[in-house]
N, CA, C and O atoms as CSV, one atom per row, in Angstrom:
chain,resi,resn,atom,element,x,y,z
A,1,UNK,N,N,29.347,-18.063,-4.005
A,1,UNK,CA,C,28.502,-17.267,-3.122
A,1,UNK,C,C,29.335,-16.468,-2.118
A,1,UNK,O,O,28.973,-15.352,-1.746
A,2,UNK,N,N,30.442,-17.048,-1.690
A,2,UNK,CA,C,31.277,-16.381,-0.700
A,2,UNK,C,C,31.725,-14.990,-1.127
A,2,UNK,O,O,31.710,-14.079,-0.299
A,3,UNK,N,N,32.133,-14.778,-2.413
A,3,UNK,CA,C,32.535,-13.418,-2.792
A,3,UNK,C,C,31.433,-12.382,-2.579
A,3,UNK,O,O,31.722,-11.267,-2.146
A,4,UNK,N,N,30.190,-12.720,-2.869
A,4,UNK,CA,C,29.098,-11.759,-2.679
A,4,UNK,C,C,28.996,-11.369,-1.212
A,4,UNK,O,O,28.829,-10.193,-0.888
A,5,UNK,N,N,29.094,-12.346,-0.331
A,5,UNK,CA,C,29.021,-12.047,1.100
A,5,UNK,C,C,30.185,-11.169,1.544
A,5,UNK,O,O,30.008,-10.270,2.366
A,6,UNK,N,N,31.374,-11.427,1.003
A,6,UNK,CA,C,32.516,-10.591,1.388
A,6,UNK,C,C,32.351,-9.182,0.835
A,6,UNK,O,O,32.755,-8.223,1.493
A,7,UNK,N,N,31.771,-9.026,-0.353
A,7,UNK,CA,C,31.518,-7.694,-0.902
A,7,UNK,C,C,30.589,-6.914,0.028
A,7,UNK,O,O,30.801,-5.731,0.294
A,8,UNK,N,N,29.579,-7.586,0.504
A,8,UNK,CA,C,28.618,-6.932,1.399
A,8,UNK,C,C,29.321,-6.485,2.679
A,8,UNK,O,O,29.108,-5.365,3.143
A,9,UNK,N,N,30.150,-7.346,3.248
A,9,UNK,CA,C,30.857,-7.005,4.478
A,9,UNK,C,C,31.846,-5.865,4.242
A,9,UNK,O,O,31.972,-4.973,5.080
A,10,UNK,N,N,32.538,-5.887,3.120
A,10,UNK,CA,C,33.479,-4.803,2.809
A,10,UNK,C,C,32.736,-3.471,2.691
A,10,UNK,O,O,33.182,-2.447,3.209
A,11,UNK,N,N,31.602,-3.505,2.004
A,11,UNK,CA,C,30.828,-2.274,1.833
A,11,UNK,C,C,30.342,-1.744,3.177
A,11,UNK,O,O,30.440,-0.546,3.443
A,12,UNK,N,N,29.822,-2.623,4.022
A,12,UNK,CA,C,29.326,-2.192,5.322
A,12,UNK,C,C,30.442,-1.548,6.150
A,12,UNK,O,O,30.231,-0.526,6.804
A,13,UNK,N,N,31.624,-2.156,6.110
A,13,UNK,CA,C,32.763,-1.612,6.858
A,13,UNK,C,C,33.175,-0.253,6.293
A,13,UNK,O,O,33.404,0.695,7.045
A,14,UNK,N,N,33.267,-0.165,4.977
A,14,UNK,CA,C,33.618,1.091,4.299
A,14,UNK,C,C,32.592,2.177,4.608
A,14,UNK,O,O,32.954,3.303,4.949
A,15,UNK,N,N,31.314,1.836,4.488
A,15,UNK,CA,C,30.232,2.798,4.696
A,15,UNK,C,C,30.263,3.342,6.123
A,15,UNK,O,O,30.197,4.554,6.329
A,16,UNK,N,N,30.362,2.452,7.100
A,16,UNK,CA,C,30.388,2.883,8.501
A,16,UNK,C,C,31.602,3.767,8.791
A,16,UNK,O,O,31.504,4.731,9.551
A,17,UNK,N,N,32.745,3.440,8.187
A,17,UNK,CA,C,33.959,4.225,8.415
A,17,UNK,C,C,33.805,5.658,7.908
A,17,UNK,O,O,34.386,6.583,8.475
A,18,UNK,N,N,33.038,5.842,6.862
A,18,UNK,CA,C,32.863,7.178,6.291
A,18,UNK,C,C,32.112,8.120,7.237
A,18,UNK,O,O,32.231,9.341,7.133
A,19,UNK,N,N,31.343,7.544,8.153
A,19,UNK,CA,C,30.528,8.356,9.061
A,19,UNK,C,C,31.133,8.490,10.459
A,19,UNK,O,O,30.519,9.095,11.338
A,20,UNK,N,N,32.326,7.935,10.678
A,20,UNK,CA,C,32.917,7.976,12.019
A,20,UNK,C,C,33.118,9.402,12.526
A,20,UNK,O,O,32.786,9.699,13.673
A,21,UNK,N,N,33.652,10.282,11.693
A,21,UNK,CA,C,33.885,11.663,12.133
A,21,UNK,C,C,32.570,12.368,12.426
A,21,UNK,O,O,32.460,13.086,13.420
A,22,UNK,N,N,31.573,12.172,11.572
A,22,UNK,CA,C,30.258,12.795,11.787
A,22,UNK,C,C,29.599,12.221,13.034
A,22,UNK,O,O,28.940,12.943,13.782
A,23,UNK,N,N,29.777,10.939,13.254
A,23,UNK,CA,C,29.221,10.299,14.449
A,23,UNK,C,C,29.769,10.969,15.704
A,23,UNK,O,O,29.016,11.276,16.629
A,24,UNK,N,N,31.072,11.194,15.734
A,24,UNK,CA,C,31.693,11.852,16.885
A,24,UNK,C,C,31.278,13.318,16.972
A,24,UNK,O,O,30.981,13.818,18.057
A,25,UNK,N,N,31.257,14.002,15.837
A,25,UNK,CA,C,30.930,15.431,15.829
A,25,UNK,C,C,29.499,15.704,16.282
A,25,UNK,O,O,29.243,16.662,17.012
A,26,UNK,N,N,28.576,14.863,15.849
A,26,UNK,CA,C,27.165,15.089,16.170
A,26,UNK,C,C,26.686,14.253,17.352
A,26,UNK,O,O,25.554,14.421,17.806
A,27,UNK,N,N,27.520,13.366,17.851
A,27,UNK,CA,C,27.123,12.506,18.968
A,27,UNK,C,C,26.037,11.530,18.598
A,27,UNK,O,O,25.116,11.285,19.378
A,28,UNK,N,N,26.143,10.965,17.392
A,28,UNK,CA,C,25.136,10.027,16.896
A,28,UNK,C,C,25.748,8.655,16.702
A,28,UNK,O,O,26.920,8.540,16.343
A,29,UNK,N,N,24.959,7.609,16.937
A,29,UNK,CA,C,25.427,6.272,16.597
A,29,UNK,C,C,24.974,5.954,15.166
A,29,UNK,O,O,24.219,6.719,14.568
A,30,UNK,N,N,25.437,4.824,14.621
A,30,UNK,CA,C,25.147,4.503,13.224
A,30,UNK,C,C,23.653,4.329,12.980
A,30,UNK,O,O,23.164,4.728,11.923
A,31,UNK,N,N,22.919,3.753,13.915
A,31,UNK,CA,C,21.473,3.597,13.734
A,31,UNK,C,C,20.802,4.961,13.624
A,31,UNK,O,O,19.938,5.159,12.770
A,32,UNK,N,N,21.186,5.894,14.473
A,32,UNK,CA,C,20.604,7.243,14.414
A,32,UNK,C,C,20.947,7.923,13.093
A,32,UNK,O,O,20.106,8.607,12.509
A,33,UNK,N,N,22.172,7.737,12.623
A,33,UNK,CA,C,22.567,8.282,11.322
A,33,UNK,C,C,21.717,7.664,10.219
A,33,UNK,O,O,21.220,8.368,9.340
A,34,UNK,N,N,21.552,6.352,10.271
A,34,UNK,CA,C,20.755,5.658,9.256
A,34,UNK,C,C,19.307,6.139,9.251
A,34,UNK,O,O,18.707,6.286,8.186
A,35,UNK,N,N,18.747,6.381,10.422
A,35,UNK,CA,C,17.369,6.877,10.516
A,35,UNK,C,C,17.265,8.274,9.909
A,35,UNK,O,O,16.353,8.550,9.129
A,36,UNK,N,N,18.191,9.145,10.263
A,36,UNK,CA,C,18.155,10.506,9.713
A,36,UNK,C,C,18.310,10.485,8.196
A,36,UNK,O,O,17.620,11.226,7.495
A,37,UNK,N,N,19.199,9.654,7.687
A,37,UNK,CA,C,19.383,9.567,6.239
A,37,UNK,C,C,18.153,8.971,5.555
A,37,UNK,O,O,17.769,9.415,4.473
A,38,UNK,N,N,17.543,7.979,6.174
A,38,UNK,CA,C,16.330,7.403,5.599
A,38,UNK,C,C,15.246,8.470,5.480
A,38,UNK,O,O,14.620,8.612,4.429
A,39,UNK,N,N,15.030,9.205,6.541
A,39,UNK,CA,C,13.998,10.247,6.507
A,39,UNK,C,C,14.350,11.344,5.502
A,39,UNK,O,O,13.469,11.860,4.815
A,40,UNK,N,N,15.618,11.699,5.415
A,40,UNK,CA,C,16.054,12.728,4.469
A,40,UNK,C,C,15.875,12.267,3.027
A,40,UNK,O,O,15.404,13.028,2.182
A,41,UNK,N,N,16.250,11.018,2.747
A,41,UNK,CA,C,16.216,10.498,1.385
A,41,UNK,C,C,14.837,10.034,0.937
A,41,UNK,O,O,14.608,9.819,-0.253
A,42,UNK,N,N,13.930,9.881,1.874
A,42,UNK,CA,C,12.584,9.374,1.576
A,42,UNK,C,C,11.535,10.261,2.248
A,42,UNK,O,O,10.891,9.832,3.206
A,43,UNK,N,N,11.357,11.486,1.762
A,43,UNK,CA,C,10.453,12.419,2.449
A,43,UNK,C,C,8.996,11.951,2.514
A,43,UNK,O,O,8.221,12.449,3.330
A,44,UNK,N,N,8.625,11.003,1.661
A,44,UNK,CA,C,7.258,10.474,1.715
A,44,UNK,C,C,7.076,9.508,2.888
A,44,UNK,O,O,5.946,9.164,3.236
A,45,UNK,N,N,8.164,9.076,3.490
A,45,UNK,CA,C,8.138,8.180,4.647
A,45,UNK,C,C,8.432,9.013,5.890
A,45,UNK,O,O,9.472,9.665,5.977
A,46,UNK,N,N,7.523,8.988,6.837
A,46,UNK,CA,C,7.717,9.850,8.003
A,46,UNK,C,C,7.198,9.251,9.301
A,46,UNK,O,O,6.766,9.966,10.205
A,47,UNK,N,N,7.248,7.923,9.378
A,47,UNK,CA,C,6.891,7.276,10.635
A,47,UNK,C,C,7.960,6.247,11.002
A,47,UNK,O,O,8.727,5.801,10.148
A,48,UNK,N,N,7.999,5.881,12.275
A,48,UNK,CA,C,8.912,4.835,12.712
A,48,UNK,C,C,8.567,3.523,12.017
A,48,UNK,O,O,9.456,2.728,11.710
A,49,UNK,N,N,7.283,3.295,11.771
A,49,UNK,CA,C,6.861,2.090,11.061
A,49,UNK,C,C,7.441,2.023,9.659
A,49,UNK,O,O,7.827,0.951,9.194
A,50,UNK,N,N,7.505,3.176,8.980
A,50,UNK,CA,C,8.122,3.216,7.646
A,50,UNK,C,C,9.588,2.794,7.732
A,50,UNK,O,O,10.069,2.018,6.906
A,51,UNK,N,N,10.282,3.306,8.727
A,51,UNK,CA,C,11.696,2.984,8.897
A,51,UNK,C,C,11.862,1.479,9.125
A,51,UNK,O,O,12.710,0.840,8.501
A,52,UNK,N,N,11.059,0.927,10.010
A,52,UNK,CA,C,11.128,-0.505,10.303
A,52,UNK,C,C,10.820,-1.338,9.056
A,52,UNK,O,O,11.530,-2.296,8.752
A,53,UNK,N,N,9.777,-0.972,8.353
A,53,UNK,CA,C,9.325,-1.727,7.180
A,53,UNK,C,C,10.368,-1.730,6.070
A,53,UNK,O,O,10.712,-2.787,5.542
A,54,UNK,N,N,10.864,-0.568,5.720
A,54,UNK,CA,C,11.760,-0.470,4.570
A,54,UNK,C,C,13.214,-0.779,4.884
A,54,UNK,O,O,13.956,-1.234,4.013
A,55,UNK,N,N,13.622,-0.538,6.107
A,55,UNK,CA,C,15.023,-0.806,6.473
A,55,UNK,C,C,15.188,-2.159,7.157
A,55,UNK,O,O,16.316,-2.613,7.352
A,56,UNK,N,N,14.092,-2.808,7.523
A,56,UNK,CA,C,14.175,-4.113,8.165
A,56,UNK,C,C,14.765,-4.046,9.564
A,56,UNK,O,O,15.467,-4.962,9.992
A,57,UNK,N,N,14.483,-2.969,10.272
A,57,UNK,CA,C,15.022,-2.769,11.614
A,57,UNK,C,C,13.971,-3.100,12.666
A,57,UNK,O,O,12.772,-2.964,12.423
A,58,UNK,N,N,14.424,-3.530,13.823
A,58,UNK,CA,C,13.529,-3.879,14.923
A,58,UNK,C,C,12.829,-2.629,15.450
A,58,UNK,O,O,13.446,-1.578,15.619
A,59,UNK,N,N,11.531,-2.768,15.705
A,59,UNK,CA,C,10.732,-1.648,16.196
A,59,UNK,C,C,11.300,-1.076,17.492
A,59,UNK,O,O,11.340,0.141,17.671
A,60,UNK,N,N,11.738,-1.948,18.393
A,60,UNK,CA,C,12.265,-1.472,19.682
A,60,UNK,C,C,13.518,-0.621,19.480
A,60,UNK,O,O,13.692,0.394,20.154
A,61,UNK,N,N,14.387,-1.026,18.563
A,61,UNK,CA,C,15.607,-0.251,18.298
A,61,UNK,C,C,15.285,1.093,17.671
A,61,UNK,O,O,15.854,2.116,18.052
A,62,UNK,N,N,14.372,1.090,16.709
A,62,UNK,CA,C,13.991,2.336,16.043
A,62,UNK,C,C,13.304,3.270,17.035
A,62,UNK,O,O,13.597,4.466,17.064
A,63,UNK,N,N,12.401,2.740,17.840
A,63,UNK,CA,C,11.691,3.574,18.827
A,63,UNK,C,C,12.662,4.227,19.800
A,63,UNK,O,O,12.534,5.412,20.108
A,64,UNK,N,N,13.630,3.459,20.285
A,64,UNK,CA,C,14.616,4.011,21.228
A,64,UNK,C,C,15.469,5.083,20.546
A,64,UNK,O,O,15.742,6.128,21.137
A,65,UNK,N,N,15.884,4.831,19.317
A,65,UNK,CA,C,16.710,5.808,18.595
A,65,UNK,C,C,15.913,7.075,18.292
A,65,UNK,O,O,16.434,8.182,18.431
A,66,UNK,N,N,14.665,6.922,17.882
A,66,UNK,CA,C,13.819,8.087,17.610
A,66,UNK,C,C,13.634,8.906,18.878
A,66,UNK,O,O,13.662,10.135,18.831
A,67,UNK,N,N,13.449,8.246,19.991
A,67,UNK,CA,C,13.290,8.967,21.259
A,67,UNK,C,C,14.565,9.739,21.613
A,67,UNK,O,O,14.487,10.874,22.084
A,68,UNK,N,N,15.729,9.138,21.392
A,68,UNK,CA,C,16.990,9.851,21.646
A,68,UNK,C,C,17.103,11.075,20.729
A,68,UNK,O,O,17.499,12.153,21.172
A,69,UNK,N,N,16.753,10.899,19.450
A,69,UNK,CA,C,16.825,12.008,18.502
A,69,UNK,C,C,15.825,13.113,18.863
A,69,UNK,O,O,16.114,14.299,18.703
A,70,UNK,N,N,14.659,12.712,19.347
A,70,UNK,CA,C,13.650,13.691,19.765
A,70,UNK,C,C,14.138,14.453,20.987
A,70,UNK,O,O,14.027,15.678,21.040
A,71,UNK,N,N,14.671,13.746,21.959
A,71,UNK,CA,C,15.110,14.406,23.196
A,71,UNK,C,C,16.303,15.330,22.957
A,71,UNK,O,O,16.516,16.277,23.714
A,72,UNK,N,N,17.068,15.063,21.922
A,72,UNK,CA,C,18.203,15.926,21.570
A,72,UNK,C,C,17.790,17.089,20.680
A,72,UNK,O,O,18.614,17.943,20.354
A,73,UNK,N,N,16.526,17.129,20.287
A,73,UNK,CA,C,16.055,18.241,19.472
A,73,UNK,C,C,16.363,18.106,17.992
A,73,UNK,O,O,16.393,19.103,17.270
A,74,UNK,N,N,16.592,16.881,17.533
A,74,UNK,CA,C,16.897,16.637,16.127
A,74,UNK,C,C,15.632,16.307,15.350
A,74,UNK,O,O,15.483,16.704,14.195
A,75,UNK,N,N,14.726,15.580,15.988
A,75,UNK,CA,C,13.439,15.228,15.384
A,75,UNK,C,C,12.312,15.735,16.264
A,75,UNK,O,O,12.448,15.834,17.484
A,76,UNK,N,N,11.204,16.051,15.626
A,76,UNK,CA,C,9.977,16.310,16.375
A,76,UNK,C,C,9.014,15.165,16.074
A,76,UNK,O,O,9.060,14.560,15.003
A,77,UNK,N,N,8.156,14.885,17.025
A,77,UNK,CA,C,7.190,13.805,16.885
A,77,UNK,C,C,5.818,14.385,17.207
A,77,UNK,O,O,5.611,14.977,18.267
A,78,UNK,N,N,4.883,14.205,16.272
A,78,UNK,CA,C,3.530,14.683,16.529
A,78,UNK,C,C,2.519,13.623,16.095
A,78,UNK,O,O,2.834,12.721,15.319
A,79,UNK,N,N,1.318,13.751,16.606
A,79,UNK,CA,C,0.259,12.811,16.289
A,79,UNK,C,C,-0.275,13.088,14.887
A,79,UNK,O,O,-0.484,14.239,14.504
A,80,UNK,N,N,-0.491,12.025,14.137
A,80,UNK,CA,C,-1.053,12.165,12.789
A,80,UNK,C,C,-2.496,12.643,12.891
A,80,UNK,O,O,-3.234,12.179,13.760
A,81,UNK,N,N,-2.913,13.558,12.024
A,81,UNK,CA,C,-4.277,14.075,12.110
A,81,UNK,C,C,-5.345,13.030,11.816
A,81,UNK,O,O,-6.468,13.143,12.308
A,82,UNK,N,N,-5.016,12.021,11.027
A,82,UNK,CA,C,-6.024,11.023,10.647
A,82,UNK,C,C,-5.980,9.759,11.484
A,82,UNK,O,O,-6.887,8.932,11.395
A,83,UNK,N,N,-4.935,9.587,12.305
A,83,UNK,CA,C,-4.797,8.390,13.120
A,83,UNK,C,C,-4.065,8.769,14.402
A,83,UNK,O,O,-2.851,8.976,14.394
A,84,UNK,N,N,-4.796,8.859,15.484
A,84,UNK,CA,C,-4.215,9.329,16.747
A,84,UNK,C,C,-3.113,8.417,17.276
A,84,UNK,O,O,-2.286,8.855,18.075
A,85,UNK,N,N,-3.087,7.156,16.845
A,85,UNK,CA,C,-2.057,6.229,17.314
A,85,UNK,C,C,-0.751,6.370,16.529
A,85,UNK,O,O,0.305,5.922,16.974
A,86,UNK,N,N,-0.841,6.990,15.372
A,86,UNK,CA,C,0.345,7.138,14.522
A,86,UNK,C,C,1.102,8.413,14.874
A,86,UNK,O,O,0.504,9.472,15.066
A,87,UNK,N,N,2.431,8.297,14.957
A,87,UNK,CA,C,3.288,9.436,15.261
A,87,UNK,C,C,4.103,9.791,14.015
A,87,UNK,O,O,4.779,8.943,13.432
A,88,UNK,N,N,4.022,11.054,13.626
A,88,UNK,CA,C,4.752,11.539,12.460
A,88,UNK,C,C,6.083,12.137,12.895
A,88,UNK,O,O,6.150,12.888,13.868
A,89,UNK,N,N,7.129,11.800,12.173
A,89,UNK,CA,C,8.463,12.298,12.467
A,89,UNK,C,C,8.787,13.433,11.511
A,89,UNK,O,O,8.461,13.373,10.326
A,90,UNK,N,N,9.428,14.466,12.034
A,90,UNK,CA,C,9.854,15.596,11.202
A,90,UNK,C,C,11.165,16.122,11.754
A,90,UNK,O,O,11.456,15.995,12.943
A,91,UNK,N,N,11.946,16.712,10.871
A,91,UNK,CA,C,13.198,17.309,11.298
A,91,UNK,C,C,12.943,18.653,11.965
A,91,UNK,O,O,12.086,19.425,11.533
A,92,UNK,N,N,13.692,18.917,13.014
A,92,UNK,CA,C,13.776,20.269,13.543
A,92,UNK,C,C,14.759,21.019,12.635
A,92,UNK,O,O,15.345,20.413,11.738
A,93,UNK,N,N,14.942,22.292,12.847
A,93,UNK,CA,C,15.909,23.048,12.048
A,93,UNK,C,C,17.312,22.448,12.212
A,93,UNK,O,O,18.042,22.286,11.234
A,94,UNK,N,N,17.675,22.125,13.441
A,94,UNK,CA,C,18.979,21.509,13.694
A,94,UNK,C,C,19.051,20.137,13.029
A,94,UNK,O,O,20.076,19.780,12.447
A,95,UNK,N,N,17.986,19.382,13.112
A,95,UNK,CA,C,17.940,18.062,12.493
A,95,UNK,C,C,18.075,18.131,10.984
A,95,UNK,O,O,18.740,17.289,10.380
A,96,UNK,N,N,17.454,19.123,10.372
A,96,UNK,CA,C,17.558,19.295,8.923
A,96,UNK,C,C,18.994,19.602,8.526
A,96,UNK,O,O,19.490,19.082,7.526
A,97,UNK,N,N,19.654,20.432,9.295
A,97,UNK,CA,C,21.053,20.773,9.025
A,97,UNK,C,C,21.944,19.541,9.144
A,97,UNK,O,O,22.804,19.309,8.294
A,98,UNK,N,N,21.740,18.758,10.190
A,98,UNK,CA,C,22.539,17.549,10.400
A,98,UNK,C,C,22.263,16.536,9.288
A,98,UNK,O,O,23.196,15.944,8.746
A,99,UNK,N,N,21.000,16.336,8.949
A,99,UNK,CA,C,20.639,15.368,7.910
A,99,UNK,C,C,21.236,15.761,6.564
A,99,UNK,O,O,21.694,14.897,5.817
A,100,UNK,N,N,21.236,17.045,6.248
A,100,UNK,CA,C,21.833,17.510,4.985
A,100,UNK,C,C,23.340,17.231,4.970
A,100,UNK,O,O,23.886,16.825,3.944
A,101,UNK,N,N,24.002,17.447,6.095
A,101,UNK,CA,C,25.439,17.169,6.180
A,101,UNK,C,C,25.702,15.672,6.033
A,101,UNK,O,O,26.649,15.272,5.354
A,102,UNK,N,N,24.880,14.853,6.657
A,102,UNK,CA,C,25.031,13.402,6.532
A,102,UNK,C,C,24.766,12.937,5.104
A,102,UNK,O,O,25.447,12.041,4.605
A,103,UNK,N,N,23.786,13.541,4.449
A,103,UNK,CA,C,23.476,13.180,3.060
A,103,UNK,C,C,24.648,13.512,2.143
A,103,UNK,O,O,24.912,12.788,1.183
A,104,UNK,N,N,25.340,14.589,2.432
A,104,UNK,CA,C,26.524,14.941,1.638
A,104,UNK,C,C,27.621,13.894,1.823
A,104,UNK,O,O,28.281,13.508,0.858
A,105,UNK,N,N,27.815,13.439,3.045
A,105,UNK,CA,C,28.789,12.373,3.304
A,105,UNK,C,C,28.377,11.111,2.558
A,105,UNK,O,O,29.212,10.443,1.948
A,106,UNK,N,N,27.108,10.792,2.606
A,106,UNK,CA,C,26.598,9.606,1.912
A,106,UNK,C,C,26.873,9.704,0.404
A,106,UNK,O,O,27.303,8.735,-0.223
A,107,UNK,N,N,26.626,10.856,-0.150
A,107,UNK,CA,C,26.860,11.057,-1.582
A,107,UNK,C,C,28.350,10.882,-1.897
A,107,UNK,O,O,28.701,10.192,-2.854
A,108,UNK,N,N,29.220,11.500,-1.105
A,108,UNK,CA,C,30.663,11.375,-1.314
A,108,UNK,C,C,31.149,9.947,-1.099
A,108,UNK,O,O,32.179,9.552,-1.646
A,109,UNK,N,N,30.417,9.174,-0.306
A,109,UNK,CA,C,30.771,7.787,-0.021
A,109,UNK,C,C,30.432,6.872,-1.194
A,109,UNK,O,O,31.205,5.973,-1.525
A,110,UNK,N,N,29.301,7.095,-1.808
A,110,UNK,CA,C,28.836,6.219,-2.880
A,110,UNK,C,C,29.497,6.560,-4.217
A,110,UNK,O,O,29.783,5.669,-5.017
A,111,UNK,N,N,29.733,7.817,-4.450
A,111,UNK,CA,C,30.269,8.261,-5.740
A,111,UNK,C,C,31.536,7.516,-6.172
A,111,UNK,O,O,31.591,7.078,-7.321
A,112,UNK,N,N,32.556,7.346,-5.324
A,112,UNK,CA,C,33.774,6.670,-5.779
A,112,UNK,C,C,33.590,5.190,-6.109
A,112,UNK,O,O,34.424,4.604,-6.800
A,113,UNK,N,N,32.528,4.593,-5.633
A,113,UNK,CA,C,32.303,3.178,-5.898
A,113,UNK,C,C,32.084,2.898,-7.381
A,113,UNK,O,O,32.293,1.777,-7.844
A,114,UNK,N,N,31.667,3.913,-8.116
A,114,UNK,CA,C,31.374,3.741,-9.540
A,114,UNK,C,C,32.485,4.297,-10.428
A,114,UNK,O,O,32.314,4.450,-11.638
A,115,UNK,N,N,33.624,4.595,-9.808
A,115,UNK,CA,C,34.769,5.078,-10.578
A,115,UNK,C,C,35.157,4.017,-11.607
A,115,UNK,O,O,35.295,2.838,-11.279
A,116,UNK,N,N,35.330,4.454,-12.856
A,116,UNK,CA,C,35.709,3.537,-13.919
A,116,UNK,C,C,34.537,2.818,-14.573
A,116,UNK,O,O,34.728,2.078,-15.538
A,117,UNK,N,N,33.327,3.026,-14.061
A,117,UNK,CA,C,32.135,2.429,-14.664
A,117,UNK,C,C,31.555,3.414,-15.670
A,117,UNK,O,O,31.458,4.611,-15.396
A,118,UNK,N,N,31.178,2.913,-16.814
A,118,UNK,CA,C,30.454,3.768,-17.760
A,118,UNK,C,C,29.018,3.891,-17.291
A,118,UNK,O,O,28.567,3.133,-16.432
A,119,UNK,N,N,28.308,4.842,-17.854
A,119,UNK,CA,C,26.884,4.995,-17.517
A,119,UNK,C,C,26.127,3.717,-17.871
A,119,UNK,O,O,25.228,3.295,-17.142
A,120,UNK,N,N,26.496,3.107,-18.993
A,120,UNK,CA,C,25.838,1.864,-19.411
A,120,UNK,C,C,26.107,0.736,-18.413
A,120,UNK,O,O,25.202,-0.032,-18.086
A,121,UNK,N,N,27.344,0.635,-17.931
A,121,UNK,CA,C,27.675,-0.397,-16.942
A,121,UNK,C,C,26.926,-0.165,-15.633
A,121,UNK,O,O,26.468,-1.119,-15.003
A,122,UNK,N,N,26.800,1.080,-15.226
A,122,UNK,CA,C,26.043,1.391,-14.013
A,122,UNK,C,C,24.584,0.978,-14.182
A,122,UNK,O,O,23.984,0.418,-13.265
A,123,UNK,N,N,24.023,1.250,-15.340
A,123,UNK,CA,C,22.634,0.879,-15.619
A,123,UNK,C,C,22.464,-0.638,-15.600
A,123,UNK,O,O,21.498,-1.153,-15.037
A,124,UNK,N,N,23.406,-1.351,-16.218
A,124,UNK,CA,C,23.329,-2.816,-16.231
A,124,UNK,C,C,23.439,-3.379,-14.820
A,124,UNK,O,O,22.716,-4.307,-14.458
A,125,UNK,N,N,24.341,-2.818,-14.028
A,125,UNK,CA,C,24.478,-3.272,-12.647
A,125,UNK,C,C,23.159,-3.081,-11.903
A,125,UNK,O,O,22.714,-3.973,-11.182
A,126,UNK,N,N,22.542,-1.927,-12.078
A,126,UNK,CA,C,21.253,-1.665,-11.431
A,126,UNK,C,C,20.210,-2.682,-11.880
A,126,UNK,O,O,19.426,-3.170,-11.067
A,127,UNK,N,N,20.200,-2.996,-13.157
A,127,UNK,CA,C,19.252,-3.990,-13.672
A,127,UNK,C,C,19.512,-5.368,-13.072
A,127,UNK,O,O,18.571,-6.063,-12.690
A,128,UNK,N,N,20.779,-5.769,-12.985
A,128,UNK,CA,C,21.112,-7.073,-12.404
A,128,UNK,C,C,20.690,-7.139,-10.934
A,128,UNK,O,O,20.112,-8.128,-10.486
A,129,UNK,N,N,20.987,-6.081,-10.203
A,129,UNK,CA,C,20.616,-6.052,-8.780
A,129,UNK,C,C,19.099,-6.053,-8.613
A,129,UNK,O,O,18.580,-6.677,-7.687
A,130,UNK,N,N,18.396,-5.371,-9.486
A,130,UNK,CA,C,16.923,-5.374,-9.440
A,130,UNK,C,C,16.385,-6.773,-9.706
A,130,UNK,O,O,15.432,-7.207,-9.059
A,131,UNK,N,N,16.980,-7.467,-10.640
A,131,UNK,CA,C,16.556,-8.844,-10.927
A,131,UNK,C,C,16.823,-9.751,-9.730
A,131,UNK,O,O,15.992,-10.589,-9.378
A,132,UNK,N,N,17.994,-9.576,-9.103
A,132,UNK,CA,C,18.293,-10.366,-7.909
A,132,UNK,C,C,17.280,-10.077,-6.810
A,132,UNK,O,O,16.815,-10.991,-6.128
A,133,UNK,N,N,16.939,-8.802,-6.640
A,133,UNK,CA,C,15.967,-8.430,-5.624
A,133,UNK,C,C,14.613,-9.059,-5.915
A,133,UNK,O,O,13.939,-9.534,-5.000
A,134,UNK,N,N,14.211,-9.066,-7.174
A,134,UNK,CA,C,12.936,-9.698,-7.541
A,134,UNK,C,C,12.970,-11.189,-7.209
A,134,UNK,O,O,11.976,-11.737,-6.732
A,135,UNK,N,N,14.090,-11.843,-7.452
A,135,UNK,CA,C,14.227,-13.259,-7.101
A,135,UNK,C,C,14.125,-13.459,-5.594
A,135,UNK,O,O,13.475,-14.393,-5.124
A,136,UNK,N,N,14.767,-12.583,-4.849
A,136,UNK,CA,C,14.704,-12.665,-3.386
A,136,UNK,C,C,13.255,-12.510,-2.923
A,136,UNK,O,O,12.778,-13.274,-2.084
A,137,UNK,N,N,12.569,-11.525,-3.470
A,137,UNK,CA,C,11.178,-11.286,-3.077
A,137,UNK,C,C,10.297,-12.497,-3.382
A,137,UNK,O,O,9.441,-12.862,-2.576
A,138,UNK,N,N,10.506,-13.115,-4.536
A,138,UNK,CA,C,9.734,-14.319,-4.879
A,138,UNK,C,C,10.010,-15.441,-3.895
A,138,UNK,O,O,9.086,-16.141,-3.479
A,139,UNK,N,N,11.268,-15.622,-3.517
A,139,UNK,CA,C,11.613,-16.672,-2.569
A,139,UNK,C,C,10.999,-16.412,-1.197
A,139,UNK,O,O,10.537,-17.334,-0.525
A,140,UNK,N,N,10.999,-15.166,-0.800
A,140,UNK,CA,C,10.399,-14.830,0.496
A,140,UNK,C,C,8.904,-15.120,0.522
A,140,UNK,O,O,8.369,-15.546,1.546
A,141,UNK,N,N,8.238,-14.895,-0.587
A,141,UNK,CA,C,6.789,-15.166,-0.663
A,141,UNK,C,C,6.494,-16.649,-0.591
A,141,UNK,O,O,5.410,-17.037,-0.153
A,142,UNK,N,N,7.421,-17.485,-1.006
A,142,UNK,CA,C,7.246,-18.944,-0.954
A,142,UNK,C,C,7.327,-19.457,0.478
A,142,UNK,O,O,6.719,-20.472,0.815
A,143,UNK,N,N,8.074,-18.755,1.314
A,143,UNK,CA,C,8.324,-19.243,2.692
A,143,UNK,C,C,7.175,-18.997,3.606
A,143,UNK,O,O,7.237,-19.349,4.784
């Protein structure tokens, strides 16, 4: 089990390091980068609740980060037409530009991880990880 945990830690360290220059250039912390990438990569998700639900992040942290992004003019926040309590998040023009640049970094970060893997091996890895995720989900439902 220990190797899996070390793989996760290595990946997290590698991933965060790839965004250090962008973090400094745009004045964003890793949580803000993660939020922008989540919204960019998942256009059907556009609320802070979506971010919390799918990323497993604390509501207070997401709310504070969204407010910082809004005050900097990266995100806009408006009331949902069907639910006045729900706030919809959208990119401003500047936010869209930043998110696209971050998505490019993300793509360049993930691509080398599969160097030397055949398409079939990549598919099998995805299947194995999906099976592990299904096992995790079943265990969580038992608790």
